[in-house]
C-alpha positions in Angstrom: 15.6 20.0 -18.7 16.6 18.2 -15.2 19.6 17.6 -15.6 20.5 21.2 -16.0 19.1 21.7 -12.5 21.3 19.6 -11.2 24.7 20.4 -12.4 23.7 23.8 -11.6 22.8 22.4 -7.6 26.3 20.5 -7.7 27.9 23.8 -9.1 27.7 25.2 -5.8 30.2 22.6 -4.4 32.5 22.5 -7.5 31.0 19.1 -8.3 29.0 19.6 -11.3 32.3 17.9 -13.3 31.6 14.4 -11.5 28.2 14.2 -13.4 28.7 11.5 -15.8 26.0 11.7 -18.9 25.7 8.0 -21.1 25.2 7.9 -24.9 22.8 5.3 -23.8 19.9 5.4 -21.2 20.5 4.6 -17.9 16.7 5.4 -16.5 16.2 1.8 -14.6 19.0 0.1 -12.5 19.9 -2.4 -15.1 20.2 0.1 -17.6 22.6 2.3 -15.5 25.0 -0.5 -14.5 25.4 -1.3 -17.9 26.2 2.0 -18.4 28.6 2.7 -15.4 30.0 -1.3 -15.6 28.9 -1.6 -12.0 26.6 -4.1 -10.2 23.0 -3.2 -10.2 23.0 -2.7 -6.1 24.9 0.0 -6.7 22.8 2.2 -8.4 21.2 4.3 -5.9 17.6 4.1 -7.3 15.1 7.4 -5.3 12.1 6.3 -5.1 8.8 8.7 -4.4 5.9 7.8 -2.5 2.8 9.9 -1.8 2.4 11.8 1.4 -1.0 13.9 1.7 -0.7 16.2 -1.3 2.9 15.9 -1.5 5.8 13.3 -1.9 8.6 12.1 -0.4 12.2 10.5 -1.5 13.5 6.8 -0.1 17.1 6.9 -2.0 17.5 2.6 -1.7 20.0 0.3 -3.4 19.4 -1.3 -6.8 18.5 -4.8 -5.0 16.4 -3.8 -2.3 12.5 -3.7 -2.4 10.6 -1.9 -0.5 8.7 -3.4 2.7 5.4 -2.1 3.1 5.4 -3.4 7.0 8.6 -1.9 7.7 7.3 1.7 5.6 4.3 2.0 7.4 5.9 1.5 10.9 8.5 4.7 9.8 6.2 6.8 8.4 2.8 5.5 9.5 1.4 5.1 6.3 1.0 2.8 3.0 3.7 3.1 0.5 2.2 4.7 -2.5 4.3 5.2 -5.5 3.4 8.7 -6.6 1.3 8.0 -9.9 3.6 8.7 -13.1 2.0 12.1 -14.2 2.7 13.6 -10.9 6.4 12.8 -10.5 7.8 15.5 -12.1 5.5 18.2 -10.9 6.1 17.1 -7.2 9.8 16.0 -7.6 11.2 18.4 -10.4 12.5 15.1 -12.4 10.9 13.0 -14.5 10.1 9.5 -14.3 13.6 7.6 -15.6 15.8 10.8 -14.1 14.4 11.2 -10.2 16.9 11.9 -7.7 17.5 13.6 -4.8 19.4 16.3 -6.0 17.9 20.0 -7.1 14.4 18.9 -6.3 11.3 20.8 -5.6 11.9 22.7 -1.8 10.1 21.3 0.8 10.6 17.5 -0.9 12.2 15.4 2.1 14.4 12.8 1.3 15.3 9.8 3.3 18.6 7.3 2.7 17.5 3.3 3.4 20.6 1.3 4.7 20.1 -0.9 2.3 23.4 1.7 0.6 25.2 1.3 3.6 26.9 -1.4 2.9 29.3 0.2 -0.6 31.8 2.7 0.0 29.6 4.5 -2.9 27.1 4.3 -4.9 25.5 6.0 -8.3 22.4 8.2 -8.1 20.9 9.4 -11.3 21.2 13.0 -12.3 18.4 14.4 -13.0 17.8 12.7 -16.5 17.6 9.3 -18.2 21.1 9.0 -19.3 23.2 10.3 -16.5 24.4 9.7 -13.0 27.3 10.4 -10.0 29.7 8.7 -7.5 29.5 9.4 -4.5 30.1 8.3 -1.0 28.0 7.9 1.3 28.7 11.1 3.5 28.6 12.8 0.5 24.8 11.2 -0.4 23.8 12.0 3.0 24.9 15.7 2.5 24.5 16.8 -0.9 20.4 15.1 -0.7 20.1 16.8 2.2 18.9 14.1 3.9 16.7 14.3 6.8 18.0 11.2 8.0 18.7 7.5 7.6 16.0 5.0 7.8 15.8 0.8 7.2 12.3 0.4 5.3 13.7 -2.1 2.3 14.0 -5.7 2.0 15.9 -8.1 -0.4 19.1 -7.3 -0.3 20.3 -8.3 2.7 21.0 -12.1 4.0 18.0 -14.5 3.3 17.6 -14.1 7.7 16.2 -10.7 7.0 
């Protein structure tokens, strides 16, 4: 089970006890926000995109949407979500629990600037009923993020 991979991953940092598991689903932004009692925008969703034969992960705020133009400018390709059937094989976690921790080697992770406005956010932990609260520096460090990107829209003010 992928949550065990994530628990093992965080164990090396002494953080496995910070993982929260719920009796209810947290597979979507809305369900995760309800389970945690927080605003949906503080859920750090991890989106998987095709990149040739592999994939890349983008961690974004719950209220952000990928901006096709910004994505293409950043990565030189149109954003194409990874097909459902390929997610677990290429990432290491199933849809509903995709997160940037304990993933397959070689999968690059980027964090979208939409999450920067929060002191902490809640990414999933490999299952459809788990999360962990992380501060921004922790998210960058433990996700092994390549860097911060600006590929989303809909989360800032209307002038974006």
